[in-house]
Structures are given as C-alpha cells and as structure tokens.
N, C-alpha and C positions, 0 to 999 in steps of 0.2 A: 156434406162433409167430405173432404179429400185431404190427402197428405200434402202439406205445404213445405216449401223450401225452408232451409235454415237461414240464419243471418250469415253475413260475410264480413270479415274484417280485413283491413289493408293498412299497411304503414310503410313509410319511406323515410330513411335517414340519409341525408346527403353530407352533413357536416359543413357545408358551405351553401351560400345562397343559390337556389335552383328553383325551377318552375315545378315545385312539388305538388301543387294543386292539379296541374295538368296530368302529371304522372298518376296521381291518385284517381283522377277521373277515369282514365283508361283501365286502371286496376279494378275499380268498381264496375266498370262496364263488363269486364271479364267475369265478375262475380255476380252479375245481375240475376242469374238463375237461383241464387241462394236467398234472395229477398227482393220483393217487388212492391212493398208497401211504402218504404221511405228510404232516404239515403242522406249522407252528410259527409263533409270534409272539414277538418280543422287544421289550419296551417300555423306553424310556429315561425314567426318572423322575428328572430333574434330575441326570443323570450316573450314577445307579444303574440297573442292568439287571435286569429281571424277565422271565422267559420261561416258556412252556409249549410242549412239543413231544411228539408221539407218532405212532404208526402209526395210519392210518385216515383217513376222510373228515373234512372240516372240521366237519361237523355232529356227528360222533362224538367228535372230539378236544376240541372247544370247547363244552362244555355251558354253560348259563347260569351255574352256580356257578363254573366255571373262569374265564369271562370276568370275573365280578365280583371274582375273586381277584387279577386283574392290575390294577396301579395305573394311575391316569391318568399321562400323560407328555407330553413335548414332541415326541416322535417315536417311530416304531416301524418295524421291518422284519419282513417275513413271507414265508412260502414254502410252496408245495405241491410235492410231489415225486413224480415217477416216475423211478426210478433207472435211468439208462442206463449208469452205471458204479457198481458196488458193489451189494451184496445188500440185501434188505429187512430192515433191523435198526434198532432205535431209535437207535443211535449215529450212523446216517447221516441222521437227521432234521436239517433246517435250520430256521432260520438257525444257523450255527456261531458260537459265542461264544469269544472269546479275551481273556485277561487278560495283559498284557505290561507291560514297564517304563514305557512311555509312556502307559499307560491301558488302556481297554477297547475292544473292537470286536466287532460282530456282522455277519455277512455272509451274504447269500442269493445264489445263483448259478444261472443257467440256461445249460446248454451243456456241452460236453466239450472239454478241452484235448487237442490232438493231440500235445503233447510232455509229457504228464503223467507218463509212466513215467520219462523222463530227469530231470525236475525232482524227482520224488519220491525217486528213487535218490540224487541229489546231496544232497538235504536229509537223508535218512537217514544218509548217510556223514558228514555234518557234525554228527550227534547228534540230529536231530529224531526225535521219537517220534509216530507217527500212531495215532489212535484210531478213524478211520473209513476207508472204502474209496472215498470220493467225491473227485472232483477239487477240490471246494470247499475242503477242508482244505489242499490244496497251495497254492491261491490265498491262503488266509489266512496260511499260513506265510511266503510270499514277501512279502506286504504288510507283515507284522509285522517281518520281517527288515529291510526297507527303511526302516520307520518309526524304527528305532533311530538312523539318521543323517539322515533327512529332516526338514526344518523343519515339515512339516505332514502330516496323514494323506492329503490329496489328492496331495501331491508323492510320498509313498510309493507310492500306487497308480499314479501315472504312471510311476514308475521300475519298478514291478513289471510294467507292461504291456510294457516292453521285453523281458521274459523270457517272458511268457505267449504261447503260440501256440495258435490254434484258436478255438473258440466260447465266448464268455462275455458274457452280459448280467448285470450284478450290481448289487446295492444293498448298500452298506456303511454301517454306523452307528457313529459314535464318540460320546463323551460330548457333543460340541457340534455335530456336523454329520451330515447325511445325504448320502451321495455315491452317484451312479449312474455306471455306466460301461458302454460297449458296445465289443466288440472291433473292431479296425480293418477287418475284413471285413464286420461287421454281420450275422453269421450268424443271430443270434436277435433278435427285436424287443424294443424298450424305448421307452416313451413317458412323458410326464408332463403333468400338468394342474393345475388349481387349483379349489378349492371356493369357494362364495359367501362363506364367512367367512375366506378367505385361506389355507387350508391347502394345501400343495403335496402332490400325489399322484404317485408313480411306479409303473409297473406294466408287466408283460410285454405286456399288451394294453389297448387303449382301453376295452374293455367293462368292465373293473374300475374304471377312473376314473369312468365314467358311473354305475356301480352305486352309488358312494358320493356321487353328486351333484356330481361334478367336471366341469369344462369342459376338453376336450383342448386343450393348447397345441401340442405337436408331438412327433414322434419324435426320439429322440436320434440324432445323426449317428454313423455307424460311427467308432470311435476317440474319441468325445467323452467327457469327464468332466464331470459336472454336480454342483456343490456347493451344497447348501442349508444356510444358517446364519442366525443372527440379523442378519447383515450383508446378507442378500439371496441372490440366485441368481447364481452365477458359472459360466460355461462355459469349460472348458479344451479346446483343440483341437490340441494339439501332436502327437497321434497320428492326427488326421483326414487323409484324403487320401493316406495312406502305402500303402494297399492298394486294389485294385479291389474294389468292393462285391460281396458275395456273400450276400444274404439267402437263407435256405433256402426254396426254392420250395414245399416241403411244408407250410410255414406256411399258404399259401393253399389247398392241396389238402386238408389234413386237420387240422393242429394247432390253428389259431386258431378262435375262435368266429365264427359267421357275421356277428354284429353288430359285430365289431371292424373297425377301419380300420388298415392297416399301410402305411406310406410313401404315405399319401394314397389308397390303393386299398381299397375295400370288399371284405372277404373274401367276402361274399355275392355281389357282382357278379363276382368272379373265378371263383367256382364255377358261377354261371350261365353264364359264358362258356365254362367247360370243357365243360359239357353241350351248349352250342350248337355248339362245335367238333367234339365227338364225333358229333353228329347230322349235321354236314356232311361229315366225313371218314370216318365209319364207320357209314353208314346201314344200316338193315335194316327189312323190312316187319314190322309188329306191330300189336297192338290197344291196348297200354297200356304206359306208362312208369312204373316205380316205382323208388324209391331205397332203399338200405340205410341205416337211421338210424345216426348223425345226419348225418355229413358227406357222404353220397351224395344227400341230399334236394334240396339247392339245384341240384346238377348235373342231377339227374333232371328238375327243373322246366325248366332251360335246354334240355335235350334235347327235351322236349315242346314248348316254345315254338318251337324252330327247326324241328322235324320235322312239327309239326301233329298228332302222335300224342297222344291224351289222357294226362294225368298223374293218378295217384291214389295214395292211401296203401295200400300192399299189405303192408307189414311194420310191426309195432308193437314198440317196444323197451321192455323193463322197465327203467325208470330208477332203480329202488330197490335195485339190487345193488351193495353196497359190499364192504368187506373182510370183513364177517361172512358173506358168501355161502359156503356149504359146497360144495366141489367134489364133485359126485355120482359121480365116477370113471366106471366103465364102465356103471353101472346106469341112468343117465339121460343124455340128450343136452343138454350145456351150451348149445349154440346154441338149442335149442328152449326152454330155460328163459329165455334172454335175449331171444329174438326169437320173435314169433308171427305167423302169416300171417292176413290178413283174407280168408278163403276166398271170400266172396261177391264180392270185387273181382277175384281172379285166376282163378277157376274158368272153364275153357273159353276162356281168353284166351292169345294169343301175347304174352309178356311181354318187355320190355326192362328188364333189371335193371342199375341204375347203382350202382357202389361206388367208394370212393376209391382202393383199391389191392388187389393180390393179393400176398401174401408167400409163404406155403407152399402155399396153395390149399385147405387142409382146411376152413376156415370157409366159403369160397365154395361148396365142394361140398355142405356141409350145408344152406346157405341154398337152393341150387337144388333139393336134394332135398325140402326143406319145401314149396317152391312146387309141385313136381310132385305131392307128396302131397295138396296142396290143390286139385289139378285143373288146373293150368296146362298148356296144350297144348304150348307152346314156351317156352324161356327163352334169351334172347340177352343175354349179359353184355357191358357196356361199362364200362371202367375209366378213372377220371379221371387216373390217373398212368401214365407209361410203365412197362415191366417193371423191377423192381428187379434190377440185375445186379451191384452193387458194395456193399461195406459202407460205412457212414457213420461218420465219426470226430468228428462235431460235435454229437451229442446225440440223433439218431434211433436207436432201439433195434435196429439192424442191425449186428452186429459181425463177421459173416463171411458167406461165400457159401454155407455149408453148407446152410442151410434156405431158400434162395431158389429157388423152383421154376423161375423163368425162367432160372436159370443151368444147369439140368439138362434143360430141355425146350423145345420149340418152342411157338409159340402154338397151333397145331392140337392138339398133344399135351396142352397144359394144358387146352384146351377140352374135350377128351375126358375128361381126368382129373376135372374138376369137374362133368361132366355137362351142359354147356351145349350148346345147338344151334349157337351161334356165340360167338366171343370176340374182342374188339378192345380194344387199349390206346390211351391218348392218345399222339399222335405226339410224340416227344422233341424234334423240331426246332421244335415250336410252343409249347413251355413259356413262352417270353418273352411270349406273349399273355396268360398267366395272371398274370404279374408286373407288368403294366402298363408294360412297357418298361424296368423297372429291371433292373440286373444282378442275377443270382441264382446260387445254388449248386444244381447238379443232379448232383453227383458220384455219388450212389447210382443214378442212371440211366445216366450216360455215362462214369463213371470219371475225369472231369476234376477232380482235387482241387486246390483253391486253395493248400493247405499241404502240407508234407511228410507222408508216410504213416508212421504210428506202427509201431514194431516189434511191439509187443504190442497187439492190438486187442480182446481179450476183455472182455466186460462185467465179469466178476469177476476181472480181472487182478491185483487187490491182495488178494484174499481169503486166499491161502496165507500171505502175510507176516503178516497179523494172526492167523491160526490158529496159526502157529509161535510168535508172541509171546505167545499165551495170551489175546488180546483177543477177546471174542465179543459 
C-alpha cells in the first residue's frame, strides 16, 4: 500500500467553436500526476455531447485518431482518475454524463463525500439505479434531482451543496454553461484562468492552466460556485464562509505538481521549506542528501540548503511505467524496476534519504536496501509528513488503520523495520508552516476531522451492491 494521487479536473469555456478537445488533452497531460487509472473528455458541440473515456494514461487513451474524432465545440470538461472510492473499471471513468428531463449534463469531480453512503442509500430507496461505485454519480443524481425544480443548473448545484458533505472540487457542463464549484471547506484545490484568445480554463492545479497558455486569475474560494456562459462569468458565494477552511495539507507535501501555486503559495517553496524544517528539527551528520523521486526532491534540496550537506541525484525514476506495466510478482523487485540507484553517487557515503511519507513501510525498506546494495555506508531517513495515524475520508487513499505502520509501531521500531540507521518524521505541530499560514486539514495525522466520520469507510464500499445487481 502506498499513497496515490488524487483525481484531476479540467474545463474549458470558449463561447465559440474551438478545438476544445485538444486543449483538454494537454490540460489532462499536465494533470496526469493526479490520476493514472483512467481519463476522459466530454465536448459540448452546440448542445450535443461527444465523449471518449477509457482506462489508462492520457497518452494511451487519446491517440491522434481519437482526438480527431472528437468534434470542435464551445466548451469541454475532462478528468484524470485515481479511484479513492470504487474499483478500477471502465464504468467508473469520468466525466459522468447524464441525460434528464431538463437536458444534458457532464460532471467531473475530485474528492470524497463523507456522507456518500447515506446519500446513496436514500437515493436507491427512492428508485435510483447506480452504474458506478464512485461518489461522483451520487453528486450527479442529487444535482439532477434538484434541477427538476430549480430555475437554473447553477441553482440546482447550489441546492445540492446543502446536502453534500465532505470534499468536492467539481466542474459541471450543461448545454449552455460551464460551472465550477468547491466545497465549503476547500479540501481540494480548484482555480481558473484565461487564455490570450479569451477562453476560460478551470483546473485542479495552476500548472494545467499554464500548460495550455493560460494566465492564472485566482483560486476559487471554498464554497464558491463560478458560472461561465455567453453572458460572462458570475460568482455565487452563498456557501462561502459557512465552514472553517481546511485545504488538504498533503496537496503541498505530495499531491500537487511542484510548479503549481495553491492559495498563492508555491508548492515548490512549500516543499523546500519542509526540507529546511527537517534539517533544523531533525539534524544528523552525513555526507550527502538525496530525495526519492519525484515529491521528495524539492524537500531534499531544502534540507541540503539549510544543513550545508551537499545534495545530489542518487535515485532515478523510470517515468514510462503506465497501466501496461506487467506486475512481475515474486520473480522481480518492482521497486528496482521503478527506481534505480546512481551507484557512483552513494557508494561509501553516509546518506540522508528524504521522502514524502511512509505508509506501510515496505517501499522504504526496499529503497534503503537498494542504497546499501550500491555501497551506502549509512542511510538516515527523513520524512516530509508526520506519521499517518488515521484514515482519510476526503480523497486520500487511506481508508483504514490496518496498513498504517505508524499505528502498530514506534518510530524506533519502524526505523529498524525499514533498515534505516535513523528515522525522523516532520513535526505535526509545524504543518502550518507548509501551508503558508492558511487553515488546513491534517486529520490523517492528528485525527481532527472537520466533518462527521462515515460509518463505512472502505474504498470498495459500494462494490457488493453492484455485484449483487449484476453490473460489472
């Protein structure tokens, strides 16, 4: 078990016919780090929806021929997925499309609802039939239900937000509008910008807006609904300020790309700061600092800058492993296939190894073993996150304490288990320094949940229902 990326959402509103599928492709490419299970694009061709979705990386799913087959349109919504709820199946690919009495809708969502089980049960009892195991379909059902009586799609979404609890940054597309919304806690990031030719772009991270030539305007406020239409851009804020802001601090530690900016704070700078703090709070004598690619590299540089211990590239990551990667089972070491050691860098050195987190500890043990095989004299591990002690209900793939090594062992015991000469974690009381003074969620580290705790927290909690109904 390891921490996996979040989902990524992307939307483009042109207002006139444009190659929005191509723009969405490059936007998803920039968000690939947030989800590598599946991806999809839905294009709005003057009220008619055309889509393509499948399992795999963006480059695998969207060949040149597939992109050419999608029409030009006035807007599009797109998604990359790592499933924190629901299994890896094609039916769980997003965006989800809905045809209802008031028209069409496509929706892409990042996050987890903490009251998804209750909402889904109530919908099923009222006759709703679910075809996926993701929370997104629940969101789509509730918005559709509200739309039957609401005067507009944005009003329907606003009413739905009175019911939804937990984490959701979403982009919704109707025949005439592109609508973005962020939950009142602001667990997951969402921002928007504009291109030189006047197209509006919304995305989970600013790096995707920059990738398509856009200029960042700002982050959406927690609780904000932003409506793009031919009449312009309208911000609705009736849900803003109702809750204390709780951006997931792990966005800075791991999820987001280093070149993204969230809430005005550079992710790269946040990770540099994590390394500096680790060097000051958890110092150790050594010859070299190295990071585990990719999210440990910035913090390793920060550790080096603060400690004066030289930094170098000691581990190389194979960046070309996608869904076609064949699991070698017990015959070969998966970590060795994905990571290789630069032997000339680490041989005969006392190494400080920086990584973003430790979940179960097995990957850390293998990496340290590889470093020792390459001749490292000592390996001291420093971790940019505090120990994971609690499950997350808001989108991080930690649904129970069962596989969290820190729940079962002390830090010295974990150090011995992974084969490190010493081990230290980032101090939980200093997390605010990584979030730039903003309020943040750190429930997976300290157990302080902003919302109610779900009764059923398993990742595949809806699988049995679909299996019993014959849907696969």
